[in-house]
C-alpha positions in Angstrom: 14.7 -21.0 -19.4 17.0 -18.5 -21.0 20.1 -16.8 -19.6 18.4 -13.4 -18.1 15.8 -16.4 -16.5 18.7 -18.3 -14.6 20.6 -14.8 -13.5 17.3 -13.4 -12.1 16.3 -16.9 -10.1 19.8 -16.7 -8.7 19.0 -13.4 -7.5 15.9 -13.7 -6.1 17.5 -17.2 -4.3 20.5 -15.0 -2.7 17.8 -12.6 -1.6 15.7 -14.9 -0.2 18.4 -16.7 1.9 19.7 -13.4 2.9 16.1 -12.3 4.4 16.3 -16.0 6.0 13.0 -17.3 3.5 15.7 -19.4 2.0 13.7 -22.5 2.4 10.6 -20.7 1.0 8.3 -22.1 -2.0 7.4 -19.7 -4.7 4.5 -20.0 -6.3 3.8 -16.9 -9.1 0.6 -15.1 -9.7 -1.2 -14.2 -12.7 0.2 -10.8 -14.0 -1.4 -8.1 -15.7 0.0 -4.7 -17.4 2.7 -4.2 -14.7 6.2 -4.8 -15.3 6.4 -6.2 -11.9 5.2 -9.9 -10.7 4.5 -11.3 -7.3 4.7 -15.1 -6.0 3.4 -16.2 -2.8 5.8 -17.5 -0.3 5.2 -20.2 1.6 7.4 -19.7 4.5 8.0 -22.6 6.9 7.4 -20.1 9.6 3.7 -20.8 8.1 3.5 -16.7 8.1 1.6 -15.3 4.7 4.0 -13.2 2.9 4.6 -11.9 -0.9 7.7 -11.8 -2.8 7.8 -8.4 -5.0 9.6 -8.5 -8.1 10.4 -5.7 -9.8 13.8 -5.1 -11.6 14.3 -2.2 -11.7 15.8 -1.9 -15.8 12.5 -3.5 -16.7 11.4 0.6 -17.4 13.0 4.0 -18.2 14.2 6.0 -16.0 11.9 7.9 -13.2 12.0 11.9 -13.2 14.5 13.5 -10.5 12.6 16.1 -8.3 14.4 18.8 -10.0 14.2 17.6 -13.6 12.3 20.8 -16.0 9.9 19.2 -18.5 12.0 19.5 -21.4 14.2 17.2 -19.3 11.4 14.8 -18.8 10.4 14.7 -21.9 14.0 13.8 -23.2 13.9 11.2 -20.5 10.7 9.6 -21.6 7.0 8.4 -20.8 7.8 7.7 -16.9 9.3 10.6 -16.0 6.8 13.0 -18.0 4.1 10.6 -16.2 5.6 11.0 -12.7 5.8 7.0 -12.9 7.9 5.2 -9.6 9.6 3.0 -12.8 9.4 -0.3 -10.6 11.5 1.2 -8.0 11.1 -0.8 -4.5 12.2 2.0 -2.2 9.5 4.0 -3.8 6.9 1.1 -2.5 8.5 0.9 0.9 8.3 4.5 1.5 4.8 5.2 0.8 3.9 1.5 3.1 6.2 3.6 5.8 4.0 6.7 5.1 0.5 4.7 5.2 1.7 3.2 8.4 2.3 6.6 9.8 -1.4 7.5 9.2 -2.9 4.3 10.9 -3.4 2.8 7.5 -2.9 -1.0 6.2 -0.4 -1.0 3.7 1.8 -4.6 3.9 4.6 -4.6 5.9 7.8 -4.7 4.2 10.1 -8.0 5.6 13.1 -7.6 3.9 13.8 -5.5 0.3 16.9 -4.5 -1.8 16.7 -1.8 -4.2 19.5 -2.2 -6.2 17.9 -5.9 -7.6 14.4 -4.8 -7.4 13.3 -7.1 -4.8 11.3 -7.5 -1.7 9.2 -9.6 0.4 6.0 -7.9 1.6 2.6 -9.0 4.0 0.3 -11.0 2.5 -3.0 -9.4 2.7 -5.0 -12.2 1.6 -7.5 -12.4 -1.5 -10.2 -10.4 -0.3 -10.5 -7.9 -2.6 -13.5 -5.6 -2.8 -13.7 -6.4 -6.5 -13.8 -10.1 -5.8 -16.1 -9.6 -2.3 -18.8 -8.0 -4.5 -18.9 -10.3 -7.4 -19.5 -12.6 -4.7 -22.5 -10.6 -3.6 -21.4 -8.1 -0.7 -22.9 -4.6 -0.2 -20.8 -2.4 -2.1 -22.0 0.4 -0.2 -20.4 -0.4 2.9 -16.9 -1.2 1.6 -17.0 1.7 -0.5 -17.9 4.0 2.1 -15.0 3.0 4.6 -12.9 3.6 0.9 -13.6 7.1 0.9 -13.1 7.3 4.6 -9.4 6.0 3.8 -9.0 9.0 1.5 -10.7 11.4 4.2 -8.0 10.4 6.8 -5.2 11.0 3.9 -6.4 14.0 2.8 -6.5 15.6 6.3 -2.7 15.8 6.2 -0.6 18.0 4.1 1.6 15.4 1.5 4.9 15.1 2.7 8.0 16.4 -0.4 9.7 13.2 0.7 8.6 9.7 1.8 11.3 7.9 4.4 12.5 5.0 3.3 15.3 3.8 5.7 18.9 4.5 6.9 18.1 7.9 6.3 17.6 7.1 2.6 14.3 8.5 0.6 11.8 8.9 -1.9 10.4 12.4 -3.6 6.8 12.6 -3.4 6.4 14.5 -6.3 3.5 16.2 -7.9 1.2 15.1 -10.5 1.4 18.5 -12.4 0.2 19.5 -15.6 2.7 18.0 -17.6 1.9 14.5 -16.2 -1.9 15.0 -16.3 -1.5 16.0 -19.8 0.5 13.0 -20.9 -1.8 10.6 -19.7 -4.2 12.3 -21.7 -2.4 12.2 -24.7 -2.4 8.6 -25.0 -5.7 8.9 -26.7 -4.3 11.3 -29.1 -2.0 8.7 -30.2 -3.4 5.3 -29.6 -7.6 6.3 -30.2 -6.8 6.5 -34.2 -4.5 3.3 -34.7 -6.9 1.0 -32.6 -10.6 2.4 -33.6 -8.9 2.8 -37.6 -9.9 7.0 -37.5 -7.2 8.9 -39.5 -4.8 10.8 -37.7 -6.4 13.7 -35.8 -5.2 17.2 -38.0 -3.0 19.9 -36.3 -5.9 22.0 -35.5 -7.6 19.3 -33.9 -4.6 19.0 -31.7 -4.1 22.2 -31.1 -7.8 23.1 -29.9 -7.3 19.8 -27.7 -4.5 21.2 -26.2 -6.1 24.4 -25.4 -9.6 22.7 -24.4 -7.8 20.7 -21.5 -5.3 23.5 -20.7 -7.7 24.8 -17.4 -8.1 21.4 -16.5 -4.4 20.6 -16.2 -3.6 24.0 -14.8 -6.7 23.1 -11.6 -5.0 19.9 -11.3 -1.5 20.8 -10.8 -2.9 24.0 -8.3 -4.8 21.9 -6.2 -2.1 18.7 -5.8 -1.6 18.7 -2.2 -2.6 15.6 -0.8 -0.6 11.8 -0.7 -2.5 10.5 -4.1 -1.8 6.0 -4.1 -2.9 7.3 -7.6 -4.5 3.2 -8.6 -7.2 3.6 -5.8 -9.8 1.0 -7.1 -11.8 -2.4 -5.9 -8.6 -4.6 -7.0 -6.3 -2.6 -5.3 -8.2 -3.2 -1.9 -8.5 -5.9 0.4 -11.0 -5.8 3.3 -9.6 -7.2 6.3 -12.4 -8.8 8.5 -10.2 -9.0 11.3 -9.1 -5.4 12.0 -11.1 -2.2 13.2 -11.7 1.2 11.7 -10.0 2.6 8.9 -7.5 -0.4 9.2 -10.0 -2.3 7.8 -8.8 -1.4 4.4 -6.1 -2.8 3.2 -3.8 -0.9 0.6 -2.2 -2.5 -2.3 0.4 -1.3 -5.5 0.9 2.4 -4.7 4.4 2.2 -5.2 3.3 5.3 -8.5 2.1 7.3 -5.4 2.2 11.1 -5.8 0.9 14.3 -4.7 -1.9 15.4 -6.5 -5.6 17.1 -6.4 -8.2 15.1 -4.0 -9.8 14.4 -6.7 -7.6 12.3 -8.3 -8.2 9.3 -6.2 -11.6 9.8 -5.5 -12.9 9.5 -9.1 -10.4 6.0 -9.6 -12.6 4.6 -7.0 -16.1 5.9 -7.9 -15.2 5.5 -11.8 -13.3 2.1 -12.1 -12.3 1.1 -15.3 -12.5 -2.4 -14.6 -16.4 -2.9 -12.9 -19.6 -0.7 -12.9 -20.2 1.9 -9.8 -23.6 2.9 -10.0 -24.2 6.9 -10.4 -26.4 6.7 -7.3 -23.3 5.2 -5.5 -21.1 7.4 -6.6 -23.3 10.3 -5.9 -23.7 9.0 -2.1 -19.9 8.7 -1.9 -18.7 12.2 -3.0 -21.5 13.2 -0.7 -19.8 11.3 1.9 -16.9 12.8 1.4 -17.9 16.5 0.8 -19.5 16.4 4.2 -18.8 19.7 6.1 -17.5 21.4 2.9 -19.7 24.7 2.0 -21.9 25.0 -1.1 -19.4 27.1 -2.9 -16.5 24.3 -1.9 -18.6 21.8 -3.2 -19.6 23.4 -6.7 -15.9 24.2 -7.0 -14.4 20.6 -5.7 -17.2 18.8 -8.8 -16.0 20.9 -11.2 -12.6 20.2 -10.6 -13.6 16.2 -10.4 -15.7 16.0 -13.6 -12.8 18.0 -15.6 -10.6 15.1 -14.0 -12.3 12.7 -14.5 -12.8 12.8 -17.8 -9.2 13.1 -18.7 -8.6 10.4 -16.8 -11.6 8.4 -18.6 -9.4 10.0 -21.9 -5.9 8.7 -20.6 -7.1 5.1 -20.1 -9.1 4.8 -23.3 -5.7 5.8 -24.9 -4.1 2.9 -22.7 -6.4 0.1 -23.1 -6.5 0.8 -27.0 -2.7 1.0 -26.9 -2.7 -2.5 -24.9 -5.2 -4.3 -27.4 -3.6 -2.9 -30.1 0.6 -2.9 -29.5 1.1 -5.2 -26.1 -1.8 -8.0 -28.3 -3.9 -8.1 -24.6 -7.2 -8.2 -26.6 -9.4 -8.7 -22.9 -8.4 -4.6 -22.7 -10.7 -4.3 -25.1 -14.2 -5.4 -23.2 -13.7 -2.5 -20.7 -14.0 0.4 -23.6 -17.3 0.9 -23.8 -17.5 2.1 -20.1 -14.8 4.1 -20.6 -17.0 5.9 -23.2 -20.4 6.1 -21.1 -18.2 7.3 -18.0 -16.2 9.6 -20.4 -19.9 11.0 -22.1 -21.4 11.7 -18.3 -18.3 13.9 -17.6 -18.7 15.9 -20.7 -22.2 17.3 -19.4 -21.0 19.2 -16.9 -21.6 22.4 -17.9 -18.0 23.5 -17.6 -17.1 20.8 -20.2 -18.7 21.8 -23.1 -16.1 22.4 -25.5 -14.1 18.9 -25.0 -17.5 17.4 -25.8 -17.9 19.5 -28.6 -14.7 18.2 -29.3 -15.5 14.8 -29.6 -18.5 15.4 -31.2 -16.5 16.4 -34.2 -13.5 14.0 -34.0 -14.7 11.1 -33.0 -18.2 10.0 -34.1 -19.7 7.5 -32.3 -19.3 4.7 -34.3 -15.5 4.9 -33.7 -16.0 4.7 -30.0 -15.9 1.2 -29.1 
């Protein structure tokens, strides 16, 4: 154990003693692609709790609410993408907002923003993904999740989330720069991963022109609280609760104000597991109940465009995780991402981007 680990361990111990949990035993959970880590706490009281360890210096700084695009570019990826950069107050603010809507975010028992530590309620292991793998019918689970989104989207998104003692966390817009930053991961990392040569200046310019109207619609439609990572690995079935509260919500600290399609496409075009097209169509119809035919058509066009953008973003991200970060398990998800992208590019509004991929990324380089 190096000096930094010892110092961090000491800070965690002090935080837990101050929270009345100094005698709790920690069981660290397996990590993923995040700089955060989590441990189950075995407390003398018997209450199921989780320690969130999110060092505020582990990532680049987040974007301030008044930062212009150039300032965000200079600050780096987190500011450009509107990520919360491992900030505990972002989690607390989002949890407080979700509780106010009657939704099941974990209770926050204690937190220290400066230390990047929090103790939160343990919602258990009944993740939607695990239940479905064990044979549960996915349709009622997805229907409940879609109903949670309908509840979220019934409220205009606030500009700030309440944290504590008059402090707040800004709910920033998932704007054109943030969307473009995600899509451009593909330009940067897919050539390195696949062995393609770098895209030409003309190809990059065409890419930017083709995405521009989708970015504009995404920014113009950014009106609701978006979890931003709303999928079956972050949703927990809470058997003992009723109504919308049966859906436990995790990992929402990067929440933004976004287009209503964003969380829906994250749920229904999951990078890590198959969602059958028939189920996707049924859940879209459930969400769009009461919309006029014209509104449905506009929404589904935006959905296809933003879903294609997200497919490109995740493809680039998984390529980076595999190539740069030495995490080859993400390669297994890439064929699914290409299938989803191809499906979205079949939408009539996506003909230009479909042709771009056909010209610049041959089929043999899509694996």
